DRENBA-770974 format. One record per residue (C-alpha): chain; z, x, y. Coordinates in steps of 0.05 Angstrom, whole numbers. Last residue first. Layout:
BEGIN
+--------+--------+--------+--------+
! cadena !     zz !     xx !     yy !
+--------+--------+--------+--------+
!      A !      Z !      X !      Y !
...
+--------+--------+--------+--------+
***
This chain:
BEGIN
+--------+--------+--------+--------+
! cadena !     zz !     xx !     yy !
+--------+--------+--------+--------+
!      A !   -141 !   -235 !   -540 !
!      A !   -119 !   -255 !   -456 !
!      A !   -146 !   -225 !   -390 !
!      A !   -131 !   -256 !   -338 !
!      A !   -150 !   -215 !   -267 !
!      A !   -115 !   -250 !   -197 !
!      A !   -126 !   -193 !   -149 !
!      A !    -79 !   -153 !   -125 !
!      A !    -94 !   -109 !    -56 !
!      A !    -88 !    -36 !    -60 !
!      A !    -37 !     15 !    -49 !
!      A !    -74 !     65 !      8 !
!      A !      1 !     62 !     58 !
!      A !     45 !     60 !      2 !
!      A !     26 !    131 !    -15 !
!      A !     36 !    149 !     67 !
!      A !    114 !    120 !     50 !
!      A !    111 !    186 !     -9 !
!      A !     88 !    236 !     25 !
!      A !    136 !    222 !     94 !
!      A !    194 !    216 !     47 !
!      A !    188 !    282 !      9 !
!      A !    182 !    265 !    -68 !
!      A !    245 !    293 !   -109 !
!      A !    231 !    339 !   -172 !
!      A !    235 !    407 !   -136 !
!      A !    312 !    387 !   -127 !
!      A !    323 !    382 !   -184 !
!      A !    281 !    407 !   -252 !
!      A !    336 !    426 !   -295 !
!      A !    395 !    372 !   -281 !
!      A !    335 !    320 !   -272 !
!      A !    316 !    333 !   -347 !
!      A !    365 !    288 !   -384 !
!      A !    354 !    229 !   -326 !
!      A !    290 !    224 !   -354 !
!      A !    219 !    249 !   -301 !
!      A !    176 !    186 !   -281 !
!      A !    105 !    210 !   -251 !
!      A !     72 !    168 !   -314 !
!      A !    115 !    110 !   -304 !
!      A !     67 !    105 !   -244 !
!      A !     70 !    102 !   -167 !
!      A !     15 !     62 !   -137 !
!      A !     68 !    -10 !   -135 !
!      A !    112 !    -12 !   -180 !
!      A !     80 !     16 !   -246 !
!      A !     98 !     16 !   -322 !
!      A !    152 !    -29 !   -329 !
!      A !    181 !    -24 !   -405 !
!      A !    212 !    -94 !   -438 !
!      A !    218 !   -103 !   -510 !
!      A !    242 !   -165 !   -552 !
!      A !    237 !   -208 !   -503 !
!      A !    249 !   -289 !   -512 !
!      A !    203 !   -345 !   -541 !
!      A !    208 !   -415 !   -561 !
!      A !    164 !   -471 !   -595 !
!      A !    115 !   -520 !   -575 !
!      A !     67 !   -461 !   -535 !
!      A !     84 !   -478 !   -470 !
!      A !    162 !   -471 !   -489 !
!      A !    150 !   -401 !   -530 !
!      A !    106 !   -381 !   -447 !
!      A !    160 !   -413 !   -409 !
!      A !    214 !   -368 !   -451 !
!      A !    162 !   -306 !   -452 !
!      A !    153 !   -325 !   -370 !
!      A !    226 !   -327 !   -367 !
!      A !    242 !   -256 !   -390 !
!      A !    187 !   -222 !   -356 !
!      A !    228 !   -250 !   -288 !
!      A !    184 !   -235 !   -221 !
!      A !    216 !   -230 !   -159 !
!      A !    162 !   -178 !   -138 !
!      A !    102 !   -206 !   -156 !
!      A !     60 !   -177 !   -229 !
!      A !     26 !   -150 !   -273 !
!      A !     24 !   -163 !   -346 !
!      A !      6 !   -127 !   -410 !
!      A !     50 !   -183 !   -466 !
!      A !     47 !   -155 !   -542 !
!      A !     57 !   -211 !   -580 !
!      A !     99 !   -223 !   -638 !
!      A !    104 !   -290 !   -684 !
!      A !    166 !   -323 !   -709 !
!      A !    122 !   -389 !   -738 !
!      A !     66 !   -346 !   -755 !
!      A !      1 !   -289 !   -728 !
!      A !     25 !   -225 !   -768 !
!      A !     34 !   -169 !   -735 !
!      A !     25 !   -143 !   -655 !
!      A !    -14 !   -207 !   -628 !
!      A !    -51 !   -202 !   -558 !
!      A !    -44 !   -208 !   -495 !
!      A !    -61 !   -201 !   -422 !
!      A !    -33 !   -224 !   -367 !
!      A !    -55 !   -209 !   -297 !
!      A !    -39 !   -229 !   -219 !
!      A !     18 !   -272 !   -231 !
!      A !     57 !   -284 !   -166 !
!      A !    127 !   -320 !   -157 !
!      A !    155 !   -376 !   -124 !
!      A !    228 !   -385 !   -141 !
!      A !    257 !   -448 !   -177 !
!      A !    328 !   -457 !   -160 !
!      A !    376 !   -430 !   -225 !
!      A !    415 !   -477 !   -280 !
!      A !    496 !   -451 !   -275 !
!      A !    521 !   -439 !   -334 !
!      A !    599 !   -452 !   -342 !
!      A !    617 !   -417 !   -421 !
!      A !    647 !   -371 !   -374 !
!      A !    596 !   -311 !   -388 !
!      A !    550 !   -378 !   -359 !
!      A !    581 !   -364 !   -303 !
!      A !    580 !   -293 !   -289 !
!      A !    506 !   -297 !   -306 !
!      A !    488 !   -331 !   -252 !
!      A !    521 !   -298 !   -207 !
!      A !    578 !   -340 !   -160 !
!      A !    572 !   -352 !    -84 !
!      A !    540 !   -426 !    -94 !
!      A !    483 !   -398 !   -134 !
!      A !    473 !   -325 !   -137 !
!      A !    424 !   -293 !   -169 !
!      A !    447 !   -238 !   -217 !
!      A !    420 !   -270 !   -296 !
!      A !    445 !   -300 !   -354 !
!      A !    412 !   -363 !   -341 !
!      A !    348 !   -345 !   -333 !
!      A !    309 !   -352 !   -273 !
!      A !    270 !   -414 !   -265 !
!      A !    196 !   -396 !   -247 !
!      A !    147 !   -426 !   -203 !
!      A !     71 !   -398 !   -202 !
!      A !     27 !   -374 !   -153 !
!      A !    -30 !   -339 !   -194 !
!      A !    -31 !   -354 !   -275 !
!      A !     17 !   -380 !   -311 !
!      A !    -25 !   -442 !   -335 !
!      A !    -81 !   -406 !   -346 !
!      A !    -35 !   -375 !   -403 !
!      A !    -38 !   -440 !   -440 !
!      A !   -106 !   -452 !   -437 !
!      A !   -122 !   -377 !   -472 !
!      A !    -81 !   -388 !   -525 !
!      A !   -115 !   -463 !   -543 !
!      A !   -181 !   -427 !   -551 !
!      A !   -192 !   -423 !   -621 !
!      A !   -128 !   -456 !   -648 !
!      A !    -85 !   -420 !   -685 !
!      A !    -32 !   -399 !   -634 !
!      A !    -25 !   -467 !   -630 !
!      A !     -5 !   -481 !   -691 !
!      A !     39 !   -436 !   -698 !
!      A !     77 !   -448 !   -633 !
!      A !    141 !   -482 !   -681 !
!      A !    162 !   -547 !   -654 !
!      A !    147 !   -566 !   -731 !
!      A !    194 !   -520 !   -763 !
!      A !    259 !   -526 !   -720 !
!      A !    246 !   -479 !   -669 !
!      A !    291 !   -411 !   -681 !
!      A !    356 !   -390 !   -647 !
!      A !    382 !   -319 !   -623 !
!      A !    442 !   -302 !   -586 !
!      A !    434 !   -261 !   -532 !
!      A !    421 !   -185 !   -529 !
!      A !    338 !   -203 !   -546 !
!      A !    322 !   -223 !   -489 !
!      A !    315 !   -298 !   -457 !
!      A !    394 !   -301 !   -439 !
!      A !    409 !   -359 !   -491 !
!      A !    355 !   -339 !   -530 !
!      A !    306 !   -380 !   -570 !
!      A !    261 !   -379 !   -624 !
!      A !    191 !   -389 !   -653 !
!      A !    158 !   -332 !   -598 !
!      A !    176 !   -262 !   -598 !
!      A !    143 !   -224 !   -530 !
!      A !    131 !   -146 !   -532 !
!      A !    135 !   -111 !   -457 !
!      A !     95 !    -66 !   -428 !
!      A !    104 !    -82 !   -347 !
!      A !     63 !    -78 !   -277 !
!      A !    109 !    -88 !   -224 !
!      A !     74 !   -111 !   -146 !
!      A !    117 !    -80 !    -88 !
!      A !    170 !   -127 !    -51 !
!      A !    239 !    -69 !    -57 !
!      A !    192 !    -13 !    -46 !
!      A !    195 !    -21 !     30 !
!      A !    255 !    -47 !     36 !
!      A !    275 !     23 !      8 !
!      A !    259 !     61 !     76 !
!      A !    331 !     65 !     98 !
!      A !    354 !     87 !     38 !
!      A !    316 !    155 !     41 !
!      A !    332 !    176 !    106 !
!      A !    413 !    170 !     82 !
!      A !    399 !    217 !     21 !
!      A !    367 !    199 !    -51 !
!      A !    316 !    142 !    -67 !
!      A !    311 !    127 !   -134 !
!      A !    235 !     82 !   -169 !
!      A !    262 !     55 !   -236 !
!      A !    202 !     65 !   -278 !
!      A !    217 !     50 !   -354 !
!      A !    265 !     13 !   -395 !
!      A !    289 !    -50 !   -403 !
!      A !    358 !    -74 !   -448 !
!      A !    401 !    -60 !   -383 !
!      A !    356 !   -100 !   -344 !
!      A !    310 !    -65 !   -293 !
!      A !    327 !    -77 !   -215 !
!      A !    290 !    -55 !   -164 !
!      A !    283 !    -12 !   -122 !
!      A !    345 !     37 !   -133 !
!      A !    403 !     73 !    -81 !
!      A !    442 !    130 !    -67 !
!      A !    482 !    145 !    -11 !
!      A !    551 !    188 !    -31 !
!      A !    495 !    243 !    -41 !
!      A !    523 !    301 !    -90 !
!      A !    462 !    311 !   -132 !
!      A !    473 !    302 !   -203 !
!      A !    540 !    255 !   -189 !
!      A !    498 !    208 !   -147 !
!      A !    440 !    211 !   -198 !
!      A !    485 !    184 !   -251 !
!      A !    504 !    137 !   -211 !
!      A !    447 !    109 !   -197 !
!      A !    418 !    106 !   -271 !
!      A !    490 !     73 !   -281 !
!      A !    470 !     20 !   -229 !
!      A !    402 !      6 !   -256 !
!      A !    437 !    -11 !   -321 !
!      A !    438 !     37 !   -368 !
!      A !    434 !      6 !   -449 !
!      A !    353 !     27 !   -444 !
!      A !    323 !     97 !   -418 !
!      A !    316 !     90 !   -344 !
!      A !    252 !    132 !   -339 !
!      A !    261 !    154 !   -253 !
!      A !    214 !    163 !   -202 !
!      A !    263 !    198 !   -159 !
!      A !    259 !    201 !    -75 !
!      A !    275 !    235 !    -25 !
!      A !    339 !    270 !      4 !
!      A !    377 !    344 !     -3 !
+--------+--------+--------+--------+
***
C-alpha cells in the first residue's frame, strides 16, 4: 500500500500522532507528513504512505500554504497561541485607537506583505545550538530564534466581534512554506501597540491541494485504500501549480 493521503487533522493531536495513526491503519512502517501543524491547529496535512511516496515528500514540504485564523489583539501569549499563558496589554498600550482610525490598519498590514523577516515563536521545534527552542522554553531557559525570511502573498483580515481593547480578527493568509502564523499574530499586535496571539488556526491548502479533498481520521478505516492518491497523479498536479502573487486585502 503506497500513495498519499490528505488528512483533516483534528485539534489536540500532533502531526506525528497522525503519522502514527496512519501507520497502524495501513500497516506501513514508512509514513511521513509534509508540513507540521501545531497541536491546537486543524486542517490539511498531506501524509505519504510507503517508501516511494516518502521519497517524494521533499517536493511537497516547500509548497505555499493558505490558512484561516482567528487573531486576538490586545493580549499576549508566551506560546503566541491560545495554549500559553495569556497576559493582557496595559490599558494605555492597547491597539483599540489604531483599529478605529480609518486607513491605519491597512498601513500596518502592508508591513507584512511580500518578503519579511520573522523571529520564530519561543515555543517552536527549530533547533538553536543543537537544542529545540520549545525544550529550552519548557526548561525555563527560553532561546531567541534567528530571524528567517518568509513571504506573505496575501493577508486579509476583518473583525469577528466588536473592536475594543481586546479584539478578535478573522485572518486569511497565503504565505510561503516556513511562515509562522503565530509570529504573524504576535508581530501584528506589536505593530498596533499591543499584543497579539492566535486563538484558532486552520490550514486550507498546500500548493494546489485543498482541504476540501481531505478525509478525517475517523473515516480512514472505512475508505482505505481507495483514499490513497497514486504518486504519479499527485506529482502531475504539482506541475500545474500557478505562481503566487503578492496581493493585500483588508476590511
